[in-house]
C-alpha positions as CSV (number, residue, x, y, z in Angstrom):
1,M,-6.5,9.0,-8.7
2,K,-9.4,11.6,-7.5
3,E,-12.6,9.8,-7.3
4,V,-14.7,10.5,-9.9
5,C,-18.8,10.0,-9.2
6,F,-21.5,11.4,-11.4
7,Y,-24.7,12.4,-9.2
8,A,-27.7,14.3,-10.1
9,R,-27.3,17.7,-8.8
10,G,-29.2,20.7,-9.3
11,P,-27.3,23.7,-10.9
12,K,-27.5,25.4,-7.4
13,G,-26.0,22.5,-5.8
14,G,-27.9,19.6,-3.4
15,N,-30.4,16.8,-5.1
16,L,-32.5,17.5,-7.9
17,S,-36.1,17.2,-6.9
18,L,-37.0,14.7,-9.3
19,P,-33.9,12.8,-9.2
20,F,-33.7,9.5,-11.7
21,V,-33.3,6.0,-10.0
22,Y,-29.8,5.1,-8.8
23,S,-28.9,8.5,-9.9
24,D,-26.8,8.7,-6.3
25,E,-25.1,5.7,-6.5
26,V,-21.7,4.7,-7.9
27,W,-21.6,1.5,-9.8
28,T,-18.4,-0.4,-9.1
29,G,-19.4,-3.3,-12.0
30,I,-18.9,-0.7,-14.6
31,E,-15.7,0.7,-13.0
32,Y,-14.4,-3.1,-13.0
33,Q,-15.4,-3.7,-16.5
34,V,-13.5,-0.5,-17.5
35,A,-10.6,-1.4,-15.5
36,S,-10.1,-4.6,-17.0
37,H,-10.5,-3.4,-20.7
38,L,-7.7,-0.8,-19.8
39,M,-5.5,-3.8,-18.8
40,L,-6.4,-6.0,-21.7
41,M,-5.1,-2.9,-23.7
42,G,-1.8,-2.7,-22.3
43,Q,-2.8,0.2,-19.9
44,V,-2.6,-1.8,-16.4
45,E,-1.5,0.8,-13.8
46,K,-4.6,2.8,-15.1
47,G,-6.9,0.0,-15.0
48,L,-5.3,-0.7,-11.3
49,E,-5.6,3.1,-10.3
50,I,-9.5,2.4,-10.9
51,V,-9.7,-0.7,-8.9
52,R,-7.9,1.0,-6.1
53,A,-10.3,4.0,-6.0
54,C,-13.1,1.2,-5.7
55,R,-11.6,-0.8,-3.3
56,D,-10.6,2.0,-1.0
57,R,-14.3,3.5,-1.0
58,Y,-15.5,-0.2,0.2
59,D,-12.6,-0.6,2.9
60,G,-15.1,-1.5,5.9
61,K,-15.0,1.9,7.1
62,V,-18.2,3.6,5.6
63,R,-19.0,0.8,3.2
64,N,-19.2,-2.9,3.1
65,P,-16.3,-4.5,1.6
66,F,-18.7,-7.7,0.9
67,D,-21.3,-5.6,-0.4
68,E,-20.7,-3.4,-3.3
69,Y,-24.2,-1.6,-3.2
70,E,-25.5,-1.3,-6.8
71,C,-28.9,-1.2,-7.5
72,G,-29.4,-2.8,-4.4
73,H,-27.5,-5.1,-2.1
74,W,-25.5,-7.7,-3.8
75,Y,-26.4,-6.7,-6.8
76,A,-24.7,-8.8,-9.8
77,R,-22.9,-6.1,-12.1
78,S,-19.9,-5.9,-9.5
79,M,-19.0,-9.5,-10.4
80,S,-17.5,-8.1,-13.6
81,S,-14.5,-7.9,-11.2
82,Y,-13.9,-11.5,-12.1
83,A,-13.0,-10.1,-15.5
84,L,-9.7,-8.3,-13.9
85,L,-8.0,-11.6,-13.8
86,Q,-8.4,-11.8,-17.4
87,G,-7.2,-8.2,-18.0
88,L,-3.9,-9.1,-15.6
89,T,-3.1,-12.6,-17.0
90,G,-4.5,-12.9,-20.3
91,A,-5.6,-16.6,-19.1
92,R,-8.6,-17.8,-21.1
93,Y,-9.4,-21.3,-22.2
94,D,-10.8,-22.1,-25.4
95,A,-13.0,-25.8,-25.3
96,V,-13.5,-26.1,-28.6
97,D,-9.7,-25.9,-29.6
98,Q,-8.5,-27.2,-26.2
99,V,-6.3,-24.3,-25.9
100,I,-5.0,-22.3,-22.5
101,Y,-4.1,-18.6,-23.8
102,I,-2.0,-16.7,-21.6
103,D,-1.2,-13.0,-22.1
104,S,0.2,-12.0,-18.7
105,R,0.9,-8.4,-18.1
106,V,2.5,-8.8,-14.4
107,G,5.0,-11.8,-15.4
108,D,4.7,-15.3,-13.3
109,F,1.4,-15.5,-11.8
110,T,-1.0,-18.0,-10.3
111,S,-4.5,-17.5,-10.7
112,F,-7.9,-19.0,-10.7
113,L,-9.6,-20.5,-13.8
114,S,-13.4,-21.8,-14.0
115,T,-15.0,-23.6,-16.6
116,E,-17.8,-25.7,-17.5
117,T,-16.0,-29.0,-17.0
118,G,-13.7,-27.9,-14.2
119,F,-11.5,-25.4,-12.4
120,G,-8.3,-24.9,-10.9
121,N,-5.3,-23.0,-10.7
122,V,-3.5,-21.3,-14.2
123,G,-0.3,-19.4,-14.4
124,L,3.3,-18.9,-15.3
125,K,6.2,-20.2,-13.3
126,N,9.7,-19.4,-14.6
127,G,7.8,-18.2,-17.7
128,K,6.4,-21.9,-18.1
129,P,2.7,-22.2,-18.4
130,F,0.4,-24.7,-16.2
131,F,-2.9,-25.8,-15.1
132,N,-3.6,-27.6,-11.9
133,V,-7.1,-29.0,-11.7
134,A,-8.7,-28.7,-8.5
135,Y,-12.1,-30.4,-9.4
136,G,-13.5,-31.8,-12.8
137,D,-11.8,-32.4,-16.0
138,L,-10.5,-30.0,-18.7
139,N,-8.6,-31.5,-21.4
140,I,-6.0,-29.7,-22.8
141,K,-3.9,-29.9,-26.3
142,K,-1.4,-26.6,-25.7
143,F,-0.9,-23.8,-24.5
144,I,-0.5,-20.5,-26.2
145,V,1.6,-17.8,-24.3
146,S,1.6,-14.5,-25.9
147,G,0.8,-15.8,-29.2
148,I,3.6,-18.5,-29.0
149,D,2.8,-22.3,-28.7
150,R,4.3,-23.4,-25.4
151,N,4.2,-27.3,-25.8
């Protein structure tokens, strides 16, 4: 995939004489948001292509892999990368109905799930859903996997 970045450039090349703020930065937060939505819509490979381009950019050779610079250091928008977990696994918790939903686009998996009352690992093993609490409590009445009640 070719890296596509939009920069404020003049009609003859070079920087504009009065560029707008942050016009020459890449915003991985927005790229991750688009990637996760592509995955949720079934376009997993296209989403992963965007993620690969972002991670290649922050490989530690030119840019810090732990500081996706955007509107300043350690800006929160790149935390939208957390949505990639849901994009790939479809794992989410409904606290009202006490249901874990899973709609995996990658087959069996183990992932992280965090809620207000606890966190742990969620996943599918041999097609069977599980949640292992690492801390706190999580009341689960049932799992729904790809729209099917799996109790």
